[in-house]
C-alpha positions in Angstrom: 195.1 167.9 193.9 198.5 167.5 195.6 201.2 169.5 197.7 204.1 168.1 198.1 205.9 169.1 201.4 209.6 167.5 201.1 210.4 169.8 197.9 213.6 171.5 198.8 216.2 173.9 197.1 219.8 174.4 196.9 221.6 177.8 197.9 221.5 179.1 194.4 217.5 178.7 194.5 217.2 175.8 192.3 214.2 173.5 193.3 215.5 169.7 193.7 213.6 166.7 192.1 211.7 165.2 195.3 213.0 161.6 195.7 209.8 159.7 194.8 209.8 160.9 191.3 212.2 158.0 190.5 212.3 158.4 186.7 212.4 162.2 186.7 215.8 163.9 185.2 214.5 167.6 185.4 212.2 170.4 186.6 210.9 172.6 183.9 209.0 176.0 183.7 205.7 176.1 181.6 203.7 178.8 180.0 204.0 181.5 182.4 200.1 182.9 182.6 199.1 178.8 183.1 202.1 178.8 186.0 200.4 181.8 187.7 197.0 180.4 187.8 198.2 177.2 188.8 200.5 178.7 191.9 197.5 181.1 192.5 195.3 178.2 192.9 197.7 176.6 195.0 197.9 179.3 197.7 194.0 180.1 197.8 194.4 175.8 198.5 197.1 176.6 201.4 194.8 179.4 203.0 191.9 177.2 202.8 193.1 174.4 204.4 194.6 176.7 207.1 190.8 178.2 207.5 189.7 174.5 207.9 192.2 173.5 210.6 191.9 176.5 212.5 187.9 175.8 212.9 189.0 172.1 213.9 191.7 173.2 216.3 188.5 175.0 217.7 186.6 172.2 219.2 190.1 170.9 220.5 190.5 173.5 223.1 188.9 175.0 226.1 190.7 178.2 226.3 188.8 181.0 225.4 191.4 183.5 223.7 192.6 180.8 221.7 189.2 179.9 220.6 188.9 183.6 219.8 192.5 183.7 217.9 191.5 180.5 215.7 187.9 182.3 214.8 189.6 185.2 213.8 192.2 183.8 211.6 190.1 181.2 209.9 187.8 183.9 209.0 190.6 186.3 207.7 192.8 183.3 206.0 189.0 182.8 204.1 188.2 186.1 202.8 192.4 186.2 201.8 191.5 184.5 198.9 188.9 187.0 197.7 190.8 190.1 198.4 192.5 192.2 196.0 196.4 191.1 196.0 199.3 189.5 193.9 197.3 186.9 193.1 194.1 186.3 191.4 191.4 186.5 193.5 188.7 183.9 193.9 184.9 184.8 192.6 181.8 184.5 195.1 179.5 184.4 192.2 181.2 181.5 190.6 181.5 179.3 193.6 178.0 179.9 194.9 176.2 180.2 191.6 172.7 179.4 192.2 173.4 179.7 195.9 171.6 183.0 197.3 171.9 181.5 201.1 175.8 180.7 200.3 176.3 184.5 199.0 174.3 185.3 201.8 176.6 183.7 204.5 179.9 184.9 202.5 178.7 188.4 202.7 178.2 188.1 205.9 181.8 186.7 206.7 183.2 189.5 204.5 181.6 192.3 206.5 182.8 190.3 209.7 186.2 190.9 208.1 186.2 194.0 206.8 184.5 195.7 209.2 185.4 194.3 212.6 188.3 191.9 212.6 190.9 193.6 210.6 189.0 197.7 210.6 187.3 198.8 213.5 184.4 200.3 211.5 180.6 198.5 212.9 179.1 198.3 216.3 180.5 194.8 217.0 183.4 196.4 219.4 182.6 199.5 221.2 184.1 201.6 223.7 182.4 203.7 226.3 184.2 206.4 228.5 182.8 207.8 231.9 183.9 210.0 234.9 182.6 208.8 238.3 180.9 211.2 240.4 181.1 211.5 244.3 178.5 212.8 246.7 178.2 216.0 247.5 180.4 216.3 250.5 183.3 214.3 249.0 186.7 216.0 248.7 186.7 215.8 245.2 183.8 215.8 242.6 185.3 213.2 240.2 186.7 209.9 241.6 188.1 208.7 238.5 187.9 208.8 234.6 186.9 205.1 233.1 186.0 203.5 230.3 185.1 200.0 229.5 184.9 197.8 226.0 181.7 195.6 224.8 182.5 193.2 222.1 180.3 191.4 220.4 180.9 187.6 220.7 180.6 185.8 216.7 181.8 182.4 217.5 178.4 180.7 217.8 177.2 177.3 216.7 175.2 179.1 213.7 178.0 181.1 212.3 180.7 178.3 212.8 178.6 175.9 210.7 178.1 178.5 208.4 181.7 179.1 207.7 182.8 175.5 207.9 180.2 175.1 205.0 181.9 178.3 202.8 185.5 177.0 203.5 184.6 173.3 202.2 182.7 174.5 199.2 185.2 176.9 198.3 188.0 174.1 198.9 186.1 171.8 196.7 185.9 174.7 193.8 189.7 175.4 194.3 190.6 171.4 194.1 188.5 170.9 191.0 189.9 174.2 189.2 193.5 173.2 190.2 193.0 169.5 188.6 191.3 170.4 185.3 194.0 173.0 184.6 197.1 171.0 185.9 195.3 168.2 183.3 195.4 170.6 180.1 198.9 171.7 180.6 200.0 168.1 181.4 198.2 167.3 177.7 199.9 170.5 176.2 203.5 169.6 177.5 203.1 165.8 176.3 202.4 166.9 172.9 205.9 168.2 172.6 209.0 166.2 171.6 211.1 165.2 174.7 214.3 167.1 173.2 212.2 170.6 173.0 210.9 169.7 176.6 214.7 169.8 177.9 215.3 173.0 176.9 212.8 174.5 179.2 214.0 176.3 181.8 214.1 175.5 185.1 212.2 176.6 188.4 214.2 178.7 191.0 213.2 180.0 194.3 214.5 183.6 195.8 214.5 183.6 199.4 212.5 186.6 200.9 214.8 189.6 202.7 213.5 191.1 205.3 213.6 194.7 203.1 211.1 192.8 200.8 208.4 193.6 203.6 207.0 196.1 201.5 207.3 195.5 198.3 205.3 193.6 195.7 206.6 190.1 194.8 207.7 189.2 191.1 206.1 186.4 189.4 
């Protein structure tokens, strides 16, 4: 599975043919349902690679704040692939079929994402408030109202290793699914006359606007 980073588009949104396809004359769209599946897998791959890179960067810094940020980001982007949204979500039961330990690790990180990093639900983060009481002879009975917070550290070697395994396993699954699907589409398109293929529409990219932030994107 390859991701071409050199793809560009013009002011009208027409996607330009990358220069390394020397014999290409046109970019064409194909079956919308299959195109959505390919795009979804590509987006999953992007998030999974980002999660993998976050984990790798953790080992390259001694800054505790950066480590925490990378750890949370890796978990959130990994779980993003399995959540509800525009794209078709991955299914953990398919990826970790006959792997109860993998499903157990997955469930842990899903709860960590849902109930700790994104939503404050479980006891991994707690706040405690109290009053400081002075001795009887003091001018004021209460010296101050204080509060403190407690955060459970989840970035430890066992958890790190388990998440790294989940990410790699899922990435391998996505890359295999992507390659198989692209091979199927290629065979279907190859069976059509060149004249017919030339008549297919070309893909167009629409640049998002600031007011699109709360809108569901179109296919």
